[in-house]
C-alpha positions as CSV (number, residue, x, y, z in Angstrom):
1,M,21.3,-60.5,18.4
2,P,18.1,-61.2,20.4
3,W,18.5,-58.1,22.3
4,L,18.9,-56.3,19.5
5,C,15.6,-58.0,17.9
6,F,13.8,-57.3,21.0
7,L,14.2,-53.5,20.9
8,L,13.3,-53.5,16.9
9,V,10.2,-55.5,17.5
10,S,9.3,-53.0,20.7
11,T,9.7,-50.0,18.5
12,A,7.4,-51.8,15.8
13,V,4.9,-52.0,17.3
14,Q,5.0,-49.0,20.3
15,T,1.7,-47.7,20.4
16,P,1.0,-43.8,19.8
17,K,-0.2,-41.6,22.6
18,P,-2.1,-38.6,22.1
19,L,-0.8,-35.4,21.6
20,R,-1.1,-33.0,24.4
21,F,-0.2,-29.7,25.5
22,D,-0.3,-28.3,29.1
23,L,-0.1,-24.3,28.2
24,A,-1.1,-23.4,31.4
25,A,2.7,-24.1,32.2
26,L,4.3,-22.0,30.3
27,V,4.6,-18.8,31.7
28,A,5.7,-15.1,30.5
29,A,8.4,-15.0,28.6
30,R,10.8,-13.5,26.2
31,D,13.1,-15.5,24.1
32,S,15.8,-14.3,21.7
33,F,17.3,-16.9,18.5
34,V,19.5,-17.0,16.0
35,F,19.4,-18.4,13.0
36,Y,22.1,-20.3,10.9
37,L,22.2,-21.6,7.2
38,N,24.7,-23.9,6.2
39,G,26.6,-22.9,9.5
40,E,26.7,-19.5,8.9
41,Q,24.3,-17.0,10.9
42,R,21.7,-15.6,8.5
43,G,19.4,-13.9,11.0
44,Q,17.1,-13.8,14.3
45,A,14.1,-14.4,15.9
46,V,12.5,-12.9,19.0
47,W,9.4,-15.4,20.6
48,Q,7.4,-13.8,23.3
49,Y,4.5,-15.4,25.5
50,D,1.9,-12.9,27.3
51,I,-0.5,-14.4,29.7
52,Q,-3.9,-12.2,29.7
53,G,-7.0,-14.2,31.6
54,D,-7.4,-17.6,30.2
55,Q,-5.6,-17.0,27.3
56,L,-1.8,-17.7,26.5
57,V,-0.9,-15.1,23.1
58,F,2.3,-15.9,21.1
59,T,4.1,-13.0,18.9
60,A,6.8,-13.7,17.2
61,T,8.8,-11.5,14.3
62,S,12.0,-12.9,12.4
63,E,13.8,-12.6,9.8
64,L,16.6,-14.8,7.6
65,R,18.6,-13.2,5.0
66,P,18.2,-12.7,2.4
67,A,15.0,-14.5,2.0
68,D,12.3,-14.2,4.3
69,A,10.3,-11.6,6.8
70,E,7.8,-13.3,9.4
71,S,5.9,-12.1,11.8
72,L,3.3,-14.5,13.8
73,R,1.0,-13.9,16.4
74,V,-1.1,-16.8,18.0
75,V,-4.1,-17.2,20.4
76,M,-4.7,-20.1,23.0
77,D,-6.5,-21.2,26.0
78,R,-4.6,-22.2,28.4
79,R,-6.9,-24.4,30.3
80,S,-8.3,-26.5,27.4
81,G,-5.2,-26.1,25.1
82,A,-7.8,-24.9,21.9
83,P,-6.6,-22.8,19.0
84,I,-8.3,-19.2,19.1
85,S,-6.7,-17.1,16.7
86,S,-4.0,-17.3,14.0
87,F,-2.5,-14.3,12.0
88,H,0.6,-15.2,10.2
89,R,2.4,-13.1,7.7
90,I,5.7,-14.1,5.7
91,A,7.2,-11.8,2.9
92,V,9.5,-13.2,0.8
93,F,12.1,-11.5,-1.8
94,N,13.7,-14.6,-3.8
95,P,14.3,-13.6,-7.1
96,Q,13.6,-17.0,-8.3
97,S,10.3,-16.8,-6.8
98,D,6.9,-14.6,-7.8
99,T,5.4,-15.5,-4.6
100,V,6.0,-12.3,-2.4
101,L,3.8,-12.4,0.3
102,M,1.7,-15.5,2.1
103,E,-0.6,-14.4,5.1
104,H,-3.5,-15.5,7.0
105,D,-6.0,-14.4,9.7
106,L,-7.8,-16.8,11.2
107,L,-10.3,-17.2,14.0
108,V,-11.7,-20.3,15.8
109,R,-15.9,-20.0,15.9
110,Q,-18.3,-22.6,16.9
111,G,-16.0,-25.6,16.0
112,R,-15.1,-23.9,12.5
113,V,-12.1,-22.1,11.5
114,E,-13.1,-18.5,9.4
115,G,-11.1,-15.7,8.1
116,T,-9.1,-15.4,4.7
117,R,-5.8,-16.6,2.9
118,R,-3.7,-14.1,1.0
119,V,-1.2,-14.8,-1.5
120,G,0.7,-11.9,-3.4
121,L,2.6,-12.1,-6.8
122,R,5.6,-9.9,-7.7
123,D,3.2,-8.2,-10.5
124,G,1.4,-6.8,-7.8
125,R,-1.6,-8.9,-7.8
126,V,-2.9,-10.1,-5.0
127,T,-5.4,-13.3,-4.3
128,T,-8.0,-13.2,-1.3
129,R,-9.7,-16.3,-0.4
130,S,-12.4,-17.0,2.4
131,V,-11.8,-20.0,5.1
132,R,-14.7,-22.1,6.4
133,T,-13.4,-25.2,7.4
134,S,-14.7,-27.6,10.5
135,L,-12.3,-28.3,13.1
136,P,-12.8,-31.5,15.0
137,S,-12.7,-31.2,19.1
138,G,-9.1,-31.6,20.4
139,A,-7.5,-30.4,17.2
140,V,-4.8,-27.6,17.8
141,W,-2.8,-25.1,14.9
142,S,0.6,-27.1,13.7
143,D,2.0,-24.4,14.5
144,Y,1.6,-25.9,18.3
145,G,4.7,-28.5,17.1
146,L,7.0,-25.7,17.7
147,L,5.7,-22.7,19.7
148,A,3.9,-25.3,22.4
149,A,6.6,-28.0,21.9
150,A,8.4,-27.3,25.1
151,V,4.9,-28.2,27.1
152,A,4.2,-31.5,24.9
153,I,3.3,-33.8,27.5
154,A,6.2,-36.6,26.3
155,A,8.4,-39.1,28.4
156,P,11.8,-40.0,26.4
157,G,10.5,-42.8,23.9
158,D,7.0,-41.8,23.5
159,V,5.3,-41.6,19.8
160,L,3.1,-38.9,19.4
161,N,-0.1,-38.8,17.4
162,G,-2.7,-35.3,17.6
163,R,-5.1,-33.9,14.7
164,A,-3.7,-30.7,13.6
165,Y,-5.1,-28.2,11.3
166,S,-2.5,-26.9,8.8
167,E,-2.9,-23.1,8.1
168,F,-1.6,-22.7,5.1
169,G,-2.8,-25.9,3.8
170,D,-6.0,-25.3,5.0
171,S,-6.6,-28.9,5.9
172,L,-6.6,-31.4,8.7
173,T,-3.4,-33.0,9.4
174,T,-1.8,-35.8,11.7
175,L,0.9,-34.2,14.0
176,S,3.5,-36.2,15.4
177,L,6.4,-35.5,17.7
178,V,8.5,-38.5,18.8
179,A,10.0,-37.8,22.3
180,E,13.9,-39.0,22.0
181,A,16.6,-39.5,24.6
182,P,17.6,-36.9,26.7
183,A,20.1,-34.8,25.6
184,T,22.4,-32.3,27.1
185,V,22.8,-28.8,24.4
186,T,25.2,-25.7,24.9
187,V,23.7,-22.7,22.9
188,P,24.8,-18.8,22.9
189,A,22.0,-18.6,26.3
190,G,24.3,-21.2,28.4
191,T,23.9,-25.4,28.8
192,F,20.4,-27.2,29.0
193,E,18.9,-30.3,30.1
194,T,16.7,-31.4,27.7
195,V,14.2,-33.8,25.6
196,P,14.8,-33.9,21.8
197,L,11.2,-33.8,20.0
198,R,11.3,-34.8,16.6
199,S,8.3,-33.8,14.1
200,S,8.5,-35.2,10.4
201,V,10.7,-32.1,9.5
202,V,12.5,-30.4,12.3
203,R,13.8,-31.2,16.2
204,V,13.3,-29.1,18.4
205,Y,14.8,-29.0,22.8
206,V,13.2,-28.4,25.0
207,T,14.3,-28.5,28.6
208,R,13.3,-31.0,31.2
209,G,12.4,-28.4,33.8
210,A,11.2,-24.7,34.5
211,P,10.9,-22.7,33.1
212,R,10.0,-24.7,30.4
213,R,11.3,-23.4,26.7
214,V,12.8,-24.2,23.7
215,V,16.5,-23.9,23.3
216,K,17.2,-25.8,20.1
217,G,15.9,-26.4,16.5
218,E,17.3,-28.2,13.5
219,S,16.2,-29.3,10.2
220,L,16.3,-32.9,10.1
221,D,18.8,-32.2,7.2
222,G,20.9,-30.1,9.1
223,V,20.8,-27.3,6.7
224,F,18.5,-25.2,9.3
225,R,18.8,-24.6,13.2
226,F,18.5,-22.1,15.9
227,E,19.8,-21.5,19.0
228,L,18.6,-19.9,22.3
229,V,20.5,-16.3,22.7
230,Q,19.0,-14.7,25.7
231,P,15.8,-15.7,27.9
């Protein structure tokens, strides 16, 4: 069918747009989420956005039973979108893993990511490594793909690419988001008109109007999802 061939060719040659986040559009908020694993409720998370002058401070705590407890604090420049600092701690309680702790404490200073990364093992050993990596202009934390997804500058059909720093991997990567067709989503907090944003591993549903927020997320394999419970 000619029209189908045209759509396939158009998609194939689509030029990615720069990935940008309008952090100034995020307001102070506290959102609660519930986690599901294979359809079973298995945990919860709280996301909080605080505005401190020109800085946006994102904090999150979460628990996924019985495996993980997690805390995160990310500071960003509201005007430029630039990353400022990131602290992320994950405690792992998996009997099949020797790793019981992963943590980083990072700061952007004079065009470099500096700080430490720690890994704790079940036998009590803790390895600490210093980080000192150049950060190109315009690069963001890889966590922006989730915590700042609600204010990604995207319209349905857009393919967005940007440079990102992997906080746990200590490497530069490409963060890609694909804005899919608008979708009406119903979660415990209500029904929302959203634009789904798909990355390489997850799809998040973000509101199309103010207040801008993530209301649902799901792994592409369908095993894990989270939903907004209380805005």
